[in-house]
N, C-alpha and C positions, 0 to 999 in steps of 0.2 A: 504493500500500500504506500502511496506517495505521502511524504510529509509535507506540511505547509511550506517549508523552506524550499521544496522542489517545485512549487507551483509556478506557472508562468506569470510574469509581472503584467498586470492589467495596464492599459493605456491611461494617459492623464485624465481624459473625460470619464472613464470608468472609475478611476480612483476618486474623482471628485463626487461622482454619484454615490459611491460607497460611503464616503465621508459624510455626505448629507444624511444618509440613513443612520449612520453611526451616531450622529448628533441627536437624532430623534430618539434612538434607543438609550443613549446616555441620559437624556432629559427624563425619560420614563423611569429609569433606574433611580435617579435623584428624587423624583416625585414619589417613588415607592420606598423612600428611606433607605436606599442603597442596595436593594435586592429585588430581582424579579424572577419568577419561575422560568425554567427552561422552555416550557410550553409557550409562555408569553413572549420570550425572546424569539423562538422559532416562528411564531405567528407574525411578529413584526418583521423579521428578516425575510420572510417569504411573501407576506401579503400587505404590508404597509402601502396604501394607495400611492401610485406614482413612483415608489422607491423600492418596494419589496421585489424579490426575485421574480415572482409570478405576476406582479402588477406593473412592472416596468418593461422597457422595450428591448432588453437584451435578447440575443439569439440563443435559444435554449436547447432546441432539438436538432438532431442530425449531425452530420460531420462537422459543420461549422459551429455547433453549439457545445453543450456540456455533457450530453448523454444521448443514447439512442434507445428508443423503445421498440417493442416487438413489431408494431405496425410499420415502423420505419425500416426494420430489418427485412421483412418479407411480406408481400401482399397476401400470401396464403394464410397468415394469421387472421387477418380481417375477413377473408373469404370463409374460413371455418367459423368465425364468430357470426357472420351473416347467416350461415346455415343453421346455427342454433337459434338465432333470432327468427328466422323464417318458420321454424318448427313451432316456436312459441306463438307467433302472430297467427299462424294457421289455426292452432288450437283455440285461440281467443276469438277467432272470427275477425281478425284485423286489429289495428291499434297503432300507437305511436312508438317511436324509439327516443329515449332521452339519454344523451351522452353527457357524462360529467367530466369536465376537464378534457377537451378534445384535442389538445396539443396542436400539431401542425395541420390537422384536418385530414390527414391521409387515411386514418382509419374510417372516418365518416364517409369519405369519398369511395373507398373500396367496398365498404359494407353496402352503401347505396347501389353501387354498380352491380354487386353480386346479388342483392335482393331483387333488382330489376331483372337480371338474368333468370332468377328462380321464379319470377312471377309473383313476388311477395313484397312489393313496395309498401312501406308504412304510410299511414295517412300523413304523418308529419315526422320529420327528423329534427329533434330539438337539441340544442347545445347550450349547456350552462357552463360558462367559463369566465373567470374574473379578469383575465388579462385582455385589455383592449388590443395590444400588439398581437396576441395569438388569435383573437377574433378576426382581425384583418387578414392574417396569414391563412386562417381556415377558409375564409371566403374566397381568397385567391386560389387556394388548392381546389375547392369544390367547383368554382367557376371554370377552372382549367380542365378538370378530370370528368366531371359529371354536369356539364352546363344545363342539360335538360332537366335536372332534378333540383337545382338551387331554389326554385320557387317553393319547394316543400320543406326547405330548411329554415328553421327559426332560431335565432339567438335570444337567450333569456338572461335577465339580470338576477332572477331569483327562481326558486323551485316553482313549477307550475301548479295550477289547481289539479284536482283529481283527474287522472287519465288512466286508460287501459293500454298496456303494452309492455315494453322492456326498458329497463334502466341498465346501461352499460358504463363501466368505468375501468379504464386501464391505467394502472399506476397512479391512482388517486389516494388510496388509503395510506400509502407510505409517506405522503406529503402532509398528512394531518399533524398538527402540533402534538407533541408528546411530553409528558413529565419524565424527568430522569431521577433515579434514586440510587442510593448506595447503602449497603449494609455495614453498620459499624457495631461490631459485637452483637448484642441483642437488639440494637436499635435500628430504626429505618430513618435515614436522613434524605432530605430532598436536595438534589443538585440544582442550584439556580445560577444566576448571572449577576455579577457586581461590576463596578467600575473602579479600578484601582491603578494608580501610577500611570494614568493616561491610556489605559486599555481595558478591554473586557477580560474578566477573569471568572473562573468557576468559584462558586461559594456555596456552602451547604449549611442547612439548618435542619432541625427536627421536622420530620414529615408532618403534613397536615393530617387530620383524622381521616379524611377521605382517602388520601394516598396510602396511609398506614394500613387501613382496612383492605385496600385493593392488593397491597403486597402480601399481607397475611393470608388473604384468600388464595393467592397464587401458591404460597407455601403449603397451604392445606391441600390444594388440588394435586400438586406434584409430590406430596407426601414427605417433605423434608424441608427444614429451614434453609434459606439461602446462606451461603458461607460469608464470613467476614470479608469485606472489601468488594463483594459482588456488586456490580454496577449494571443497570439496565434501564429500559424505558417502559412506559405504560401509557396508553391512550385513554385518558379519562373523559375525553370529549366524544368518544365513538358513539355511545348510546344515544345522547340527544341528537347528534347529527343523523344517525340512522333513523331515528324516530321521525325526523322532519322529512327525510327522503321517502320513508314508508308511507307517510301521511299523504304524499302526492300521488301514490299509486293505488288505484282502486282495485284493479285485477292485473296480474301478470307476474313477471319475474325480474329479479335484479341479478346481474352478472358482474362480479368484481374480480379483476385479474391483478395480481400483485405478487411481489416476492415476500415470503413469510413462512411461518411454521405453525403447527399445533402447539399449544401451550407447553406441554412437557418437553418438547424439543427447544422451543424458544427460550425457556428459562433453565436449560440444562447447565450443569456445573461447568462444562467446557466453554460456555458462552458467557464468561464472567465479566467481560468488558462491554457488553451490550451489543446493539446492532446498528446504532446510529452511523450514518455514512454521509459524506459530503461529496458533491460532484462539481468539478470545475474543469472545463475543457478536456473532458474524457480522462481526467485523473481523479482517483478516489482517495480520500483522506478522512481523518477523524477530527479536524479542527473546525467547529461551527462558527468560530469567531474570525476566520480568515475572510476578508473581503465581503462583509455583509451586503446583501442585495445583489451580489454578482455570482453567487454559487447556490446550488441546490442543497438542501438539508433534508435527509430522509431517515426513516427508521423502518425496520422490518415489521410486518404485520403479524400480530397474534391472532390467528384465525379462530382459535377457540373463543376469544373475546368477541369476534364478529358473530359467531354462532350464538353466544349467550345474549348479546345485544339484540339479535334478531328475535329470539324467543320473547324478550321483554317488550319488543315492538310488535308482537303478534304476527311475525313473519315465520314461515316454515323453512327449515333447512332442506333445500331441494337437491344438493349435491356438493361434493368437495373432491377435487382431483388435481393432480399435477397438470401443468400446462400441456405437457406432451400427451397425456392420456385424453385430455379434453379435445385437443386438436385431432387426434386419431379418431375419437368418437364422432367428430363432426366431418369426417371424410377427407382427412389430410392425404391419405394414400390415393384416393380417387383424384384429388386435385393434382398430385404429383404425376399420376399416370397420364394425365391429359397433356403433359408437356412433351410427349414423345415426338411430336411433329416439329419441335423447335430445333434450331441449330445447336450444335454441341456446346458452345460457350454459354448459351442461354440456359441449357439444361443443367450444366454444371453449376452455374450461379444459383439457380433455384434450388438445386439439391443442397448446396452449401447453406443457403438461407434456412431450409427446413432442418438441417442439422443443428444450427444455432438455436432454433426454436424448441427442439425436442431432446437434444442430448443432455444427460444428467449433469455434465460439467459445464454446460452453457445455461440456457434458460429453461430447459425441459423440466427439471425438478425444483430449481430454486423458485420458480414462479408457480403459483397455484391459482386455481379458479374456484370460487365459491358461489353457489347459486342460492338465492333466497326467493321465496314465492309468496304470493298473497292472492287467495281466491283462485288458485291454479293448482290442479292436482295431477296433471299429466307428467309422465317421466320425461327427462331431458336426455337427448342422445349423447350429449357431451360427457355424460357420466356413465355411459353404458359399458365402456371398456374396463374402467376401474373406478369405484366410488369409495373414497376414503373418509366418509362421514364418521365412521367408528373411531377414527383417530382424534376427533375433536372432543 
């Protein structure tokens, strides 16, 4: 993993942008008497209007950005996702698709094109994204790749009223602000952020009652106390967020794709430094204080927590699988067999893309797909190859 000293130096304009956000964060720390939670810091670093990583105009996705997502790696990912959406829409008798955090728009464009080929166009394709920069890029992508379908695409500023259909989100849960904690003997401390000697620093204090209970519940479930010095993350905002998303859906399914683990693996003794990861120009490191506003900050997803939150929100757990098994269940092999008529370089390129999506050492096992449903009892083909719900 890259250290922050090995990161490329941003340009003068980028550094000025980061300094402006840093001043906003420093002021917030001072107003909070010298300490803010890491979740608050992460929220400000990513989502402060006009300054946060996802709210400003930096190039985030693709070769010129900071990281590459599955839809950017291979169109077949979105084609398989479209196959799953088509099955759900057919069982519902039609409906909308709502994509949360649509990135560059390439997934939306590929899904729409594939749904059209399958004769399963949604009534509307709705996109909820906080970034004005990304909205503009999404429109350009859709206008270029599926110009005949842009009229059915709607950008939203907030969750819609009740609708029937499918909610899709690729690499959204990992960008939700998380609390960080550390075990000190028998105590649980919360890791927060302070301003000392002219820079951001880690600072800890006794955990709030809410965080303490959450950590103790984790220890109860895994059957052992976490060891001294153990550091990790927990998303305390997951349940209210999911409740608001679920309230928008009258009937249908939610499909979340992200990197993460069931709880027993997430909080294993071997993972004692946590899962937080920062992305800057395709380099990964663990310093969230480097260049605020210019880098992504993420944490792996505890999928057991997603399943628990779903139950509290009166959603049903409809499936849980690795990305590889989900794609295979949705016809990956068929899509790959259809490339036989292409030139050899194109076939090799698509085969390499499929390997990145499915191999255990790549995205195949690190990424998982969890499906939640509401008023929808049909089985989902994406979990027909292997369903890992028992692991949650």
